[in-house]
C-alpha positions, 0 to 999 in steps of 0.5 A: 538425449533433450531435457526440457526443465522447470524454470528454464522452460526450453529445450537443452541438449545435452550429450556425455561423452565417455573414454578411456581417458576421460569424459567430456560433456556437451551443452547444446553442442558445445563442450562443457570445460570439465572444471565446470562440472560439478562431479559427484560421487566417485571418479570416472572410471571408464576402463572397468566398464558395465556389469551386465544385468543392472537397471537404468532409472532416469530422473530420480535419485536412488540412495542405494541400487533399485532402493531409497527413491524420494519424490523430492529427489525427483526430476521435474521436466521433460526429457525427450529423445534419449538415446545410448550409443556404444561408441564415442560420438564426435564433435560434428554428430553432437552438433549436428544431432543438439542442432536437429540437422540429422539423426544418429542411427544404431542407438543401444537404447532409446524409448522406443525401446519396451521395456520401460517401466514408467512411475508418475510420468505422462507419455506424448509424441514429439516432432523432432524439429519441434526441439530446436525451433523452439529454442531458435532466437528470432520467430515471427507471429502473426495475429488477426487484428487490425490496430494502430502503430502505438496499440500494435507496439504495446501488444508486441511488448505484452508477450515479450516483442516489438514491431518488426523494424530489422530488414528481415523480409525473407524471414517474414516471407516464410511465416506467412507462407507458413500461415497463409498454408495453414490458413487457407488464406491468399493474401495477407496484408501485413503492415510493419515499420522499418529502420532502415533504406534498403528499399528505396526509401528515402526516409527513415522511420516509414513504414512498410506495407507488405503484400503477400500473395498467396497461390497453392501450388505456384510461387509466392510472391509479396511487394513492398511499399514505403508509407509514410503514414501508418495506414493499419492491416488485415494483420499485424505481426511480431518480432519475438527475438527470445523465448518468453515464459508466461506465467499463470496465476490464481488457479484454485488450489484443486486444480495445481496439481494437474495444470502448469503455472508456467507457458511457452507460445508457439507457432504450431502449423499456423496457429498459436499455443501456450504449451505448459512444462508437462502436464497441460496447454492452452489453446485458442480454437473458435472463438475462445481461449480454453486451459486444457490439461493433458490427462484430463477431458474437457477444458478447466477454464475458458476465456471469451475471444474472438481473436488469436492474440494471447490473452495477457493480463487480467481476464475473467476466465468462466467465473474465475479470474487469471492472471497470464503475464511474462513480466518478472518478479520486478515488474506489475503486470498491468490488467491490459498485460503490459509490464511497469516497474513494481516500484511504481505501483502506487505512485500516484502516478499512472504508469498503465494505459489502464491506470490498473497500477494505481488501483487497490493502494490502500490494503491492509492484510496479515502475512500468511504466517500470522492470519490468526493472530492478526485481531488479537492483543500482541503478545508483548506490549508495543510502543506507541508514539503519540502525536496529541494536540487541542484543536478547541476549547469551545466551551467552560461550564464552571457551574458543571465543573465541565469544559468541553473540548475537541481532542485530535488523538494520533497514535503511531506503533510498528506490529511485527505481525502486520504485512502492508500491500500496495501502500503508498508514501502515505495513505489514508485508509478508512476505520472499516477497512483496517480490520487488524488490532489496533491500540485503543484510548481511554479518556480519563476524567471524562463522561463514561463510554466517551467514544472517538468521532472519527477515527482513519489509518494512515500507513507511511512506508520507510522503504521500498517493497518486495513484491510478491508475485503469487497471486494475480493482484501482483502485489507489492509487499511492506515488512513490519520494519518497513512501515508504520500505521497512525491511527488519528481518532478525533474526540469531541469529550466533556472533561471533569475539573474542580474549578476553584475559584476562592481567588476569582477572578485572578485564579489559575485552575490545573486540570490532569487529561489522562490518557490510558493506553488500553491492552497494556501497551506502552506509550513511548516517552520519546516520541511524544508530541503536544499542540494546542492553539492560541485561546486568548477569546475565551474567558480563560487563557489555556496552557500545558503546565507539564506532561508525565508519561507513567507507562501506560498512562499519559497525563498532561496538566492544562493551566486555566488562567483567568483573563480578568481584563473584562471583570476590571472594566465591569467589575472592579473599576465601577467599584473603585469609581463608586466608592470615589463618590461616597467620598466626595460626599463629604465636600458637600454643603453641611447644610444638604443633608439630604444630597450627602444621603442620596449619592452614598444610598445610590453608590450603595444600591449599585454596589450591591446591584454588581454584588448581586450579578456577579454571585448570579454567574459563579456557582455557589460555593461554600467558602468565600471567593476574593471578589466577595471580600472586595464587594463586602469591604466595599459595602462595609465603606458606604456603610462608613460613609453613610454612618458618617453623614448620619452621625453628623446631622444627629450631632449638629440637630442636638446642639440647635435643640440645647441652645449650645453651639453646633459642632461644625466640621470644616471641609475646604479652605479656611476663610480668612 
């Protein structure tokens, strides 16, 4: 009996020989040791025989005789050439049958008997030689196409083969003859590569030209010529040295139960055919490859192509895009059909010739188990790490108690519902492409309705992903514990702060900035970073005074320390100079009352002007500031100087009128 079962997708010959001494299982004509066979149920008792009137059930397990059938316990595959004999076959008979060298006559039961009852079974005729031809280790396929050597290699690799390069002239000759007989061609010019010197070619790695001549009814012949250059040919050949399974992905759900997902490539009478395991096949006819179901007339999908080369890769079949590939789960299929390692997907280096491995590399999706909940708030709070950076403080308006600040807020979290696909080690995703839930920050105290000017999402992967080959994109999936998402938002916000000017210009103002995580998410207090630039060019020097984390609330305190160097130069030093000049007026000639008073009044005017300018630059307050006290003290001092000059002048004038000796204050050294 020959069977073909998924995922083997190859014919396997099974034979069970039972005798009085026990049983022996043969696999493809080779005896299998009994200790490797998993026996189920009771041990074999050959001597008790088989009772008549029973039912032989194939491909279905039965819990009780003739009953207890379950679809989950049914065989999925192909069974052909069933034969039951009333004798024990010899090893030679079994080997010959397994390799299709002869048919064993006088079988008691075969599929040709008419008393079979079929249920959910598709029947078709199969040539006996197909069992062995499909399992051969090496066969050659010829395609109508002129290609160069590099393209030749790529095309052969994409279908699981390579450019013929061994001394296989006889096998190549036989393949070409089969093609010629069915193509009705009388001449085939084929180029291939050789690695031996059996053809008197002096240089290794030269090219062999097969000029094949076919004369119907006469002997066929071929000639071999060694060339240094690969000149191409009318056809190219691929050496297929192993049975290659093709996967077909991207089929709509409504036809998946009518067609197969796995296929094998055959050479059938000079034509190429992709045959499924049991329900469908893909055939080239004329100018197209078409997908057919055995139980349906007409094709499901067709791909337009004049080439008889299989349509591997991502192709547009009618209105749907399908993927036909030989790549396994550890590989990614290029659009051209070639395979690269799945870990090279989206590694910022093009490994596919068409660069398709670097396309669609920033994809965020929900796992199918959580697709409905991805836009909603997580059921349990997430720990959110923060990276806060003050980019700049362009303006401080103490008259409105407001300062403008550009704040960059980075939030990093892991969401167990979120699965990432095809991300690089570091991928940037625009906000409009990240549709899943993400935390939000509410800045306080700030103007109502403040929103970030820009937001981007950065996805970092921390371990290799797992390939998901269920779709035509063959995505590389990263589970939540292998990836993290960072949302970077740029806020240009006006913050409110009470600038207390009592100690102006030597004040230090503390402003509290709070960032609330909405939806009851929690700050990860062990993973909070804060950065800010040097702000010496402002009227205040801003520094971080402290930071506190309380569940969803992150508060950091900024210290605004007035840089008073400018006020020393423009205000306090002029006040000191003016006060000194006013004091020097006491050194003037006592008789020079006018100049002494004018200097004092000038100093008074200068101080009053400075007082007015400083007061105008500050907001009105209900309290007295330190600078006010300094100005008032200076004004009082100048008033005392002025009053002294006036008092001295009045005393002198009254002394002159009374004839008394005027009161004179001696200033300076006494005369000897």
